[in-house]
C-alpha positions in Angstrom: -83.2 110.9 -1.4 -84.5 109.1 -4.6 -86.3 105.8 -3.8 -84.2 104.2 -6.6 -80.9 105.0 -4.9 -79.1 102.0 -3.4 -79.6 101.7 0.4 -78.9 98.9 2.8 -80.7 97.7 5.9 -79.5 94.6 7.7 -80.5 93.8 11.3 -78.9 90.3 11.5 -78.9 90.1 15.3 -81.5 87.9 17.0 -83.0 89.8 20.1 -84.1 88.2 23.3 -85.6 90.8 25.7 -87.1 90.7 29.2 -86.3 90.3 32.9 -83.9 87.5 33.7 -83.3 86.7 30.0 -79.6 86.3 31.0 -80.6 82.8 32.2 -80.9 81.8 28.6 -77.2 82.4 27.8 -75.9 78.8 28.1 -78.7 77.5 25.9 -78.3 80.3 23.4 -74.6 79.6 23.1 -75.3 75.9 22.8 -77.5 76.7 19.9 -74.7 78.6 18.2 -72.4 75.6 18.6 -70.2 77.1 21.3 -68.2 75.0 23.7 -65.7 77.3 25.4 -67.0 80.8 26.2 -64.9 83.8 27.3 -66.8 86.5 29.2 -65.7 90.2 28.7 -66.8 93.0 31.1 -65.2 95.7 33.2 -64.1 96.3 36.8 -67.1 98.6 37.5 -69.5 95.9 36.6 -67.5 93.4 38.5 -67.8 95.6 41.6 -71.5 96.0 41.0 -72.0 92.2 41.0 -73.1 92.1 37.4 -70.3 89.8 36.3 -71.1 87.3 39.0 -74.8 87.4 38.1 -73.9 86.3 34.6 -71.0 84.0 35.2 -72.9 82.0 37.8 -75.4 80.9 35.2 -72.7 78.9 33.5 -71.6 77.3 36.8 -75.2 76.2 37.5 -75.4 74.4 34.2 -75.1 70.7 34.6 -71.6 69.4 33.7 -71.4 68.2 30.1 -74.7 69.7 29.1 -73.9 73.4 28.4 -70.9 75.3 27.1 -68.1 75.9 29.6 -67.1 79.4 30.8 -63.3 79.1 30.4 -62.2 82.7 31.1 -63.1 86.2 32.2 -61.5 89.3 30.9 -62.3 92.5 32.9 -59.6 95.1 32.2 -61.6 97.1 29.6 -61.3 100.9 30.0 -63.9 103.7 29.4 -63.2 103.7 25.6 -62.4 100.6 23.5 -58.7 100.8 22.9 -56.5 99.2 20.3 -53.9 97.8 22.8 -56.7 96.4 25.0 -58.3 94.7 22.0 -55.0 93.1 21.2 -54.5 92.0 24.8 -58.1 90.6 25.0 -57.7 88.7 21.7 -54.4 87.2 23.0 -56.3 86.1 26.1 -58.9 84.3 24.1 -56.2 82.4 22.2 -54.4 81.5 25.5 -57.5 79.9 27.1 -58.7 78.3 23.9 -62.0 80.2 23.7 -64.3 79.6 20.8 -67.1 82.0 21.7 -67.4 85.6 22.9 -69.8 87.0 25.6 -69.8 90.8 26.0 -71.5 92.1 29.1 -71.3 95.9 29.5 -71.6 99.3 27.9 -70.4 100.5 24.5 -66.7 100.2 25.4 -67.0 96.5 26.3 -69.2 95.7 23.3 -66.9 97.5 20.9 -63.8 95.9 22.4 -65.3 92.4 21.8 -66.2 93.3 18.3 -62.6 94.3 17.8 -61.5 90.9 19.3 -63.9 89.1 17.0 -62.4 90.8 14.0 -58.8 90.3 15.1 -59.4 86.6 15.6 -61.2 86.2 12.3 -58.4 88.0 10.4 -55.6 86.4 12.6 -54.3 89.8 13.6 -52.1 90.5 16.6 -52.6 94.3 16.3 -56.1 95.5 15.5 -54.7 98.9 14.6 -53.1 97.4 11.5 -56.6 96.8 10.1 -57.4 100.5 10.4 -54.2 102.5 9.5 -56.2 105.4 8.1 -58.7 105.5 10.9 -61.6 104.0 8.8 -62.3 100.6 7.4 -65.5 99.9 5.6 -66.1 96.3 4.4 -69.3 95.3 2.6 -70.3 92.3 0.5 -68.5 90.5 -1.0 -65.2 91.4 0.7 -67.0 91.1 4.1 -67.3 87.4 4.9 -69.2 85.6 7.6 -67.3 85.4 11.0 -68.0 81.9 12.4 -67.3 82.9 16.1 -70.4 82.5 18.4 -71.0 86.0 19.8 -73.6 87.2 22.3 -73.9 90.7 23.7 -75.6 91.7 26.9 -75.8 95.5 27.1 -75.8 97.1 30.6 -76.4 100.6 29.4 -79.1 101.9 27.0 -77.1 104.1 24.7 -74.7 102.9 22.1 -76.8 100.0 20.9 -73.5 98.4 19.9 -74.9 94.9 20.5 -76.7 95.2 17.1 -74.6 97.6 15.1 -72.0 96.7 12.4 -69.7 99.4 13.7 -66.8 99.1 16.1 -65.2 102.4 17.4 -61.7 101.8 18.7 -59.4 104.4 20.1 -55.9 104.5 18.6 -53.6 105.5 21.5 -50.7 106.4 19.2 -52.7 108.6 16.8 -55.1 109.9 19.5 -58.1 109.4 17.3 -61.2 107.2 17.4 -61.1 104.8 14.5 -63.9 102.8 12.9 -64.4 99.4 11.5 -67.7 98.8 9.7 -68.5 95.2 8.7 -72.0 93.6 8.5 -70.8 90.6 10.5 -69.3 92.5 13.4 -72.7 92.7 15.2 -73.6 90.0 17.7 -75.3 86.8 16.6 -77.7 87.4 19.6 -78.4 90.3 21.8 -79.9 89.7 25.3 -81.7 92.7 26.7 -82.1 92.1 30.4 -83.3 95.3 32.1 -82.5 93.8 35.6 -78.8 94.3 34.7 -79.3 98.0 34.2 -81.1 99.0 37.4 -77.9 99.8 39.3 -76.6 102.1 36.5 -75.9 105.5 38.2 -78.3 108.3 37.2 -75.5 110.3 35.4 -74.5 107.4 33.2 -78.2 106.5 32.6 -78.7 110.1 31.4 -75.7 110.5 29.1 -76.1 107.0 27.6 -79.7 107.9 26.9 -78.7 111.0 25.2 -76.3 108.9 23.1 -79.3 106.9 21.8 -81.2 110.1 21.2 -78.3 111.5 19.2 -78.2 108.4 17.1 -81.9 108.7 16.3 -81.8 112.4 15.5 -78.7 112.2 13.3 -80.3 109.2 11.5 -83.5 111.2 10.9 -81.5 114.2 9.5 -79.3 112.1 7.3 -79.4 112.8 3.6 -79.4 109.1 3.0 -82.2 108.2 5.4 -84.9 105.9 4.2 -88.4 104.9 5.3 -86.9 102.0 7.2 -84.4 104.1 9.1 -87.0 106.9 9.7 -89.3 104.4 11.3 -86.7 103.2 13.8 -85.4 106.8 14.4 -88.7 108.4 15.1 -90.0 105.7 17.5 -86.7 105.7 19.3 -87.1 109.4 19.9 -90.6 109.0 21.2 -89.6 106.2 23.6 -86.6 108.2 24.9 -88.7 111.3 25.4 -91.2 109.3 27.4 -88.9 107.1 29.5 -85.5 108.6 30.0 -86.4 110.9 32.8 -88.1 108.0 34.7 -85.0 105.7 34.1 -82.8 108.5 35.6 -85.0 109.4 38.5 -86.2 105.9 39.4 -83.4 103.5 38.3 -85.3 100.4 39.5 -88.3 101.0 37.2 -88.0 97.9 35.0 -90.4 99.2 32.4 -88.4 102.4 31.8 -85.2 100.4 31.7 -86.6 97.9 29.2 -88.0 100.7 27.0 -84.7 102.5 27.0 -82.8 99.3 26.0 -85.3 98.9 23.1 -84.9 102.6 22.1 -81.1 102.3 22.2 -81.3 99.4 19.8 -83.6 101.2 17.5 -81.5 104.4 17.5 -78.3 102.7 16.5 -80.1 100.6 13.8 -81.4 103.8 12.2 -78.0 105.5 12.6 -76.0 102.6 11.2 -78.0 102.4 8.0 -78.6 106.1 7.4 -74.9 106.8 8.1 -73.9 110.0 6.4 -73.9 113.5 7.9 -73.2 113.1 11.6 -71.7 116.4 12.8 -72.7 115.8 16.5 -70.8 112.5 16.5 -67.9 114.1 14.6 -67.4 116.7 17.4 -68.0 114.1 20.1 -65.4 111.7 18.7 -62.8 114.5 18.5 -63.4 116.0 21.9 -63.7 112.5 23.4 -60.3 111.5 22.0 -58.6 114.8 23.0 -60.1 115.2 26.5 -61.3 111.7 27.3 -64.9 112.9 27.7 -67.4 110.0 27.8 -68.9 109.6 24.4 -72.6 109.9 25.5 -71.8 113.0 27.6 -70.1 114.6 24.6 -73.1 113.9 22.4 -75.4 115.3 25.0 -73.6 118.6 25.3 -73.2 119.0 21.5 -76.6 117.9 20.3 -78.7 121.1 20.9 -75.8 123.4 20.0 -75.2 121.6 16.7 -78.9 121.7 15.8 -78.9 125.5 16.4 -75.7 126.0 14.5 -76.5 123.9 11.4 -80.3 124.4 11.0 -80.3 123.5 7.3 -79.5 119.9 8.1 -82.5 119.5 10.4 -85.2 121.6 8.7 -86.2 119.1 6.0 -87.7 116.8 8.6 -88.4 119.3 11.4 -92.1 118.5 11.5 -91.6 114.8 12.0 -89.0 115.5 14.7 -91.2 118.0 16.4 -94.1 115.5 16.5 -91.8 112.8 17.9 -90.8 115.2 20.7 -94.3 116.4 21.2 -93.5 120.1 20.6 -95.0 122.8 18.5 -98.4 123.3 16.9 -100.0 123.7 13.4 -99.3 127.4 13.3 -95.5 127.1 13.7 -93.3 127.6 10.7 -90.2 125.4 10.3 -87.8 127.8 12.1 -90.1 128.1 15.1 -90.4 124.4 15.3 -86.7 124.0 15.3 -86.3 126.5 18.1 -88.9 124.6 20.1 -87.0 121.3 19.4 -83.8 122.8 20.7 -85.5 124.1 23.8 -87.1 120.7 24.4 -83.7 119.0 24.2 -82.1 121.5 26.5 -84.9 121.1 29.0 -84.5 117.3 28.9 -80.8 117.8 29.3 -81.4 119.8 32.5 -84.1 117.5 33.9 -81.8 114.5 33.8 -78.9 116.4 35.4 -76.6 116.7 32.4 -74.3 119.8 31.9 -74.7 122.1 29.0 -71.0 122.6 28.5 -67.6 121.0 29.3 -66.5 123.5 32.0 -65.6 120.7 34.4 -62.9 119.5 32.0 -60.8 122.7 32.4 -59.9 122.9 28.7 -57.1 125.4 28.1 -56.7 127.8 25.2 -53.8 125.7 24.0 -55.8 122.5 24.0 -58.8 124.2 22.5 -56.7 125.1 19.5 -56.2 121.4 18.7 -60.0 120.8 18.3 -60.4 122.2 14.8 -57.8 119.9 13.3 -59.1 117.0 15.4 -62.7 117.4 14.2 -61.6 117.9 10.6 -59.5 114.7 10.6 -62.0 112.5 12.3 -63.4 109.8 10.0 -66.9 111.2 10.6 -66.0 114.4 8.7 -65.7 112.5 5.4 -69.4 112.9 4.4 -70.1 116.2 6.1 -67.0 118.4 6.5 -67.5 121.5 8.5 -65.5 124.7 7.9 -63.0 125.6 10.6 -65.0 128.7 11.5 -68.1 126.6 12.3 -66.1 124.0 14.3 -64.6 126.8 16.4 -67.9 128.6 16.8 -69.6 125.4 18.1 -66.7 124.7 20.4 -66.7 128.2 21.9 -70.3 127.6 23.0 -69.5 124.5 25.0 -66.0 125.2 26.3 -65.2 127.5 29.2 -61.6 128.2 28.4 -59.0 128.2 31.2 -55.4 129.4 31.1 -52.7 126.9 32.0 -50.7 127.9 35.0 
């Protein structure tokens, strides 16, 4: 990329990180001018006691001093969905909320970004804003959204708390749609590792691979810059060092904190180097068709895509190899790439992730839908893959079954 080519880099979210930083939430909202906060999370986090840990902070605040928690919305599914965004936005209006608190993984954080956008644009159906599956708003059509918004991630993967991207599943079209707007990201992100220690090993693993995929796809992007490379490379180093510990010893606060930081860095690089993202392209399509969790889909596809499209990764193969601590001075580019793939596969195995989708029992008939789904996903716009390549990659990760 020529240094004179236009690029953007905008990390507008203030970040507060450390154990028990959730205790700062009322004060942070007060600083943003909030009076009536609505908390969003999911039933799993409610059952894990996380929702109570956060909501009680507001109840402990002296009456009349801090903002009031006026409602809690917990019916958010595995993927952010258009109908659920609409329902959540309607709930905020009903309870008279003026501020949004997202506590959860990527689906919760993206749902709240959709709610924020719907409230700002006075929409009753968020899907109307994304009829073609992709909406990109930059300056000057993107205008400041004056709704106090704080995110507390409970997984270290999507980094959605700081990204300007909301991925929302359209139930009618069966595709994952995208809104990109610089004001979608939270005003403040609170990274409290104590809220991630109960995350199951499997979810810790595949959300960690989501962050790794963000960083590697950012590094390989044709529109990467020195700024995005800095975030991407260090995210890769941190994930390589701490993901296994976070999976094997979930209560290790240092590993949990480092993974939250890596997740944030990975999505920041990804968001502002956004261009060729074949791993995400495949993961979006398979996730929409077969309801495979996004991080798991990325984890399975990542080494296979690197092997299948080497020309995308070879230009920065030395930097990537160094970040993953593989190779030596005598290796040529192809040898380094092979060692990178082997390192990723080894990490995949060490954290207990599958190398294929055999557990999803994908039939021949359903597999035939994948080529069109990958080709029509918004992520295919900048890096379209030929049908033969899409099929070849798919055949490496799908153990086909015959419908009875």
